[in-house]
N, C-alpha and C positions, 0 to 999 in steps of 0.2 A: 895621224898615227899614234901621237901624244892621246887621244881621246879612246881610242881603241888600248891600248895599253893600262892604259888608270881605271878603265871598265872592266880589261880580264883578268886580274886579282877577284874581285866581287864575286863577278860573273859565276866565274868558276869553286871560289868557294863557296854559293849559293847551291850549285848542280856536286860537289863533293858530300855536299851535307843531306843530299839531299838521297844521289848515290848509294850512300853507304847507309842510308836507310832503309833503303826499299831493293837491293843489290841481291837477296834471300827470295825473295819473293817470285813465285814462280804463276802466279795468275794477278790477272790486274786486279787492285781491291780501287774500294771505293775512296778510300785515302788518296791513289795514289795517281788517279781521276783528279781531283781535287788541288794536289800540290802540281800535275803538271799542263793541265788541260784545263785554258779558260774561255773557250765558245765550242761547239760542234755546229755546222750548217751541215741540214739538211738542203741537197740541190735537184733541180729536174734532170733527170736522168739517171734516177738513183746512186748520184754521187754524192759522194759527202768531204767534207771540208774541215778540219782541227784546228782550229789556232793554240797554240803553245804557250807558254806561259814563259819560256824560256824562245828568245832571241838567238840568229846564229850571230855573233861577236863583228863578225867577220864580212856579213852581207849589206849591202847598203843603206846605209838611212832610212829608215822607211816611215819616220815620225815627223 
């Protein structure tokens, strides 16, 4: 819990900065894609998986 509380302000700050920067955008731009998306995978069966640069701070630690 202490680790989560320590990480939340930093992650929220970065997320808030990006949200403020792009909040008036009506379409996805290249700059936005580079800021938010880490990777895009095309899988069998026409499935698409997007790996975001930001993780859910409440999700299980995946590292």
